[in-house]
C-alpha positions as CSV (number, residue, x, y, z in Angstrom):
1,M,94.5,80.2,100.7
2,K,97.3,77.7,100.2
3,V,100.3,78.3,97.8
4,V,101.6,75.0,96.3
5,I,105.2,75.1,95.1
6,L,106.7,72.4,92.9
7,A,110.1,71.8,94.4
8,G,111.0,68.2,93.6
9,G,112.7,68.1,90.2
10,L,116.3,67.0,89.5
11,G,117.4,70.4,88.0
12,T,119.7,68.7,85.5
13,R,120.3,71.9,83.5
14,I,121.9,73.6,86.5
15,S,123.8,70.5,87.7
16,E,126.7,72.7,88.8
17,E,124.5,73.6,91.7
18,S,121.8,70.9,91.9
19,H,124.3,68.1,92.5
20,L,124.6,69.6,96.0
21,R,121.0,70.8,96.7
22,P,117.6,70.8,95.0
23,K,117.3,73.6,92.5
24,P,114.8,75.6,94.6
25,M,117.5,75.8,97.3
26,V,120.0,77.5,95.0
27,E,120.7,80.9,96.5
28,I,120.2,84.4,95.2
29,G,121.6,87.0,97.5
30,G,122.2,84.5,100.2
31,K,118.7,83.2,100.3
32,P,117.2,80.2,98.4
33,I,115.2,81.1,95.3
34,L,112.3,79.3,97.0
35,W,112.5,81.9,99.8
36,H,112.2,84.7,97.2
37,I,109.1,83.1,95.7
38,M,107.5,82.7,99.1
39,K,108.3,86.3,100.0
40,S,106.5,87.4,96.8
41,Y,103.4,85.6,97.8
42,S,103.5,86.7,101.4
43,T,103.6,90.3,100.2
44,H,100.0,89.6,99.0
45,G,99.0,88.1,102.4
46,L,99.4,84.4,101.3
47,T,101.4,82.7,104.0
48,D,100.2,79.1,104.0
49,F,102.6,77.1,101.8
50,V,102.6,73.5,100.6
51,I,106.1,72.5,99.3
52,L,106.1,69.4,97.1
53,C,109.5,67.9,97.8
54,G,111.4,65.2,95.9
55,Y,115.1,65.2,94.9
56,K,117.2,66.0,98.0
57,G,114.0,67.1,99.8
58,H,115.6,66.7,103.2
59,I,117.6,69.9,102.5
60,I,114.4,71.9,102.1
61,K,113.0,70.3,105.3
62,D,116.2,71.0,107.2
63,Y,116.2,74.6,106.1
64,F,112.7,75.5,107.2
65,T,112.7,73.3,110.3
66,N,115.6,75.3,111.6
67,Y,114.6,78.6,110.0
68,L,113.0,80.1,113.2
69,L,116.1,79.0,115.3
70,Y,118.5,80.6,112.8
71,N,116.5,83.9,112.8
72,A,116.1,84.3,116.5
73,D,117.9,85.1,119.8
74,V,117.8,82.0,121.9
75,S,118.6,81.0,125.5
76,V,119.8,77.6,126.3
77,N,120.3,76.1,129.8
78,L,122.7,73.2,129.2
79,G,122.2,71.9,132.7
80,T,118.4,71.6,132.6
81,G,117.9,71.4,128.8
82,E,115.6,74.4,128.9
83,F,115.4,76.2,125.6
84,N,113.7,79.5,124.9
85,I,113.3,81.7,121.9
86,L,113.7,85.3,123.1
87,N,112.7,87.1,119.9
88,H,112.9,86.6,116.2
89,D,112.4,88.2,112.8
90,A,111.2,85.1,111.0
91,E,108.3,85.4,108.6
92,P,104.9,84.2,110.0
93,W,104.6,81.4,107.5
94,R,102.9,78.0,107.8
95,I,104.9,75.5,105.8
96,T,103.8,71.9,104.9
97,M,106.5,69.9,103.2
98,L,105.4,66.7,101.4
99,N,107.7,64.0,100.3
100,T,106.3,63.3,96.8
101,G,109.2,61.0,95.5
102,E,112.3,61.7,93.5
103,L,111.0,60.6,90.1
104,T,107.4,61.6,90.4
105,Q,106.1,63.9,87.6
106,T,104.7,67.4,88.2
107,G,101.1,66.3,88.0
108,G,101.8,63.4,90.2
109,R,103.3,65.6,92.8
110,L,100.3,67.8,92.8
111,G,98.0,64.8,93.0
112,Y,99.9,63.7,96.1
113,A,98.8,67.0,97.8
114,R,95.1,66.4,97.2
115,P,94.2,65.9,100.9
116,H,95.5,69.4,101.6
117,L,93.8,71.2,98.7
118,T,90.1,71.5,99.4
119,E,89.6,75.1,98.2
120,T,91.1,77.5,95.6
121,F,94.9,77.4,95.7
122,C,97.9,79.0,94.0
123,L,100.4,76.8,92.2
124,T,103.9,77.7,90.9
125,Y,107.3,76.3,90.2
126,G,110.2,76.5,92.7
127,D,112.6,78.1,90.3
128,G,111.0,81.2,88.8
129,V,110.7,84.8,90.1
130,S,108.4,87.5,89.0
131,D,106.8,90.8,90.0
132,V,103.4,89.5,89.1
133,D,100.6,91.1,91.1
134,V,99.2,88.1,92.8
135,T,96.2,90.0,94.1
136,S,95.2,91.1,90.6
137,L,95.8,87.5,89.4
138,L,93.4,86.1,92.0
139,D,90.8,88.8,91.2
140,F,91.1,87.9,87.5
141,H,90.7,84.2,88.2
142,F,87.5,84.6,90.3
143,A,86.0,87.0,87.7
144,E,86.7,84.6,84.9
145,G,85.1,81.7,86.8
146,R,87.1,78.8,85.2
147,Q,88.8,75.9,86.9
148,A,92.3,77.3,86.4
149,T,94.2,80.3,85.4
150,V,97.8,80.4,84.0
151,T,100.0,83.4,84.0
152,A,101.4,84.1,80.5
153,V,104.7,85.9,80.1
154,Q,107.0,87.1,77.3
155,P,110.5,86.2,78.3
156,T,113.3,88.5,77.3
157,G,115.4,87.2,74.4
158,R,119.0,86.1,75.1
159,Y,120.5,88.1,72.2
160,G,120.3,91.5,70.8
161,S,117.9,92.0,67.8
162,I,119.2,93.8,64.7
163,E,116.8,95.6,62.4
164,M,118.0,96.0,58.8
165,D,117.3,98.3,55.8
166,G,118.9,96.4,53.0
167,N,122.5,95.9,54.1
168,A,122.5,98.7,56.6
169,A,121.5,98.3,60.2
170,S,118.5,100.5,61.0
171,G,118.1,99.6,64.6
172,F,119.5,97.5,67.4
173,V,117.5,96.3,70.5
174,E,119.5,94.7,73.3
175,K,117.7,91.6,74.5
176,P,114.1,92.3,73.2
177,A,111.1,90.5,74.7
178,G,111.4,87.2,72.9
179,D,109.5,86.7,69.6
180,H,106.3,88.3,70.9
181,S,104.8,84.9,71.7
182,W,103.4,84.1,75.2
183,V,104.6,81.2,77.3
184,S,103.5,79.8,80.6
185,G,105.2,81.5,83.5
186,G,103.6,79.3,86.1
187,F,101.8,81.3,88.8
188,F,98.6,79.3,88.4
189,V,95.4,79.7,90.3
190,C,93.4,76.5,90.5
191,E,90.2,75.1,91.8
192,P,90.3,71.6,93.5
193,S,88.5,70.1,90.6
194,V,91.7,70.3,88.5
195,L,93.0,67.4,90.6
196,D,90.5,65.2,88.9
197,H,92.6,65.4,85.7
198,I,95.6,63.8,87.4
199,E,95.7,60.0,87.0
200,G,98.8,59.0,88.8
201,S,102.5,59.7,89.6
202,E,103.4,59.7,85.9
203,T,101.0,62.5,85.0
204,I,102.8,65.6,83.7
205,W,100.8,68.7,84.8
206,E,101.8,70.6,81.7
207,K,100.5,68.0,79.3
208,E,97.2,66.1,79.7
209,P,95.7,68.0,82.7
210,L,96.2,71.4,81.1
211,Q,95.2,70.1,77.7
212,R,91.9,68.8,79.2
213,L,91.3,72.1,80.8
214,V,91.9,73.8,77.4
215,R,89.5,71.5,75.6
216,G,86.9,72.0,78.1
217,G,87.3,75.8,78.0
218,Q,88.3,75.8,81.6
219,L,91.8,77.5,81.5
220,S,92.0,81.3,81.7
221,V,95.1,83.2,80.7
222,Y,96.3,86.2,82.8
223,Q,98.8,88.3,80.7
224,H,101.7,89.6,82.8
225,R,103.8,92.2,81.0
226,G,106.2,92.8,83.9
227,F,109.3,91.0,85.0
228,W,109.6,87.2,84.9
229,S,112.6,84.9,84.9
230,A,113.2,81.2,85.4
231,M,116.5,79.9,86.9
232,D,117.2,77.0,84.5
233,T,120.9,77.4,84.1
234,L,124.0,78.8,85.8
235,R,123.8,81.7,83.4
236,D,120.3,82.5,84.7
237,K,121.5,82.3,88.3
238,T,124.3,84.7,87.5
239,Y,121.8,87.1,85.9
240,L,119.4,87.0,88.9
241,E,122.3,87.4,91.3
242,G,123.5,90.5,89.4
243,L,120.0,92.0,89.6
244,W,119.9,91.4,93.4
245,S,123.4,92.7,94.0
246,S,122.6,95.9,92.1
247,G,119.6,96.6,94.4
248,E,117.3,96.5,91.4
249,A,115.8,93.1,91.6
250,P,112.3,93.7,90.0
251,W,110.7,90.7,91.9
252,K,111.6,92.2,95.3
253,T,108.2,93.8,96.0
254,W,108.6,93.5,99.7
255,T,110.3,95.9,102.2
């Protein structure tokens, strides 16, 4: 099964980093957040990736084209040009990187990948990490039998919540789980038929395609109550870096 990752946006809200590289290549613990997402999927046996590149996509291509070389012992004979990889610890991933255009919308990027998506596939964004159980998500999708499944999450609030009894504080909760509403956390599972709802490069996946699926009763919702975080801003990056540095990154489900 293929895992499709949207990795082509401009990342304007984290411009401190994205003026140098695409947002999915911003590093957490010395590795691009894109690598963290791929590790999460590979933990569940999904190792066939389709990365939808756009803004500064050549940086993503350069990284993975040279990934095996950088994670291997090599032997080079400069006289003959002979080159051998002696051993390596690179992950056994198959990675297809598609140049979907700098200004293409999310739905348009997905539509560009149509020739590669002939069976059920996973879809997510290149800037969010989670400890979602992808195996359970897939089981849920197949049991529900709809065209698509979206993972719903309850993001942690940015500020502490104060409970009051008159003018006296009766409780304080540091960064509670939002306002109890559910939002899309990405981590979709889709049937190829969802591609029929994409009309062109200007199609935004989160708008008309998903709305059509909702109207047709073809979108299931998988509720994830564990960890989820997007990396939209420099503050988010600092937060995720802190979790990784502490050795308590919840999304690190691999060994």
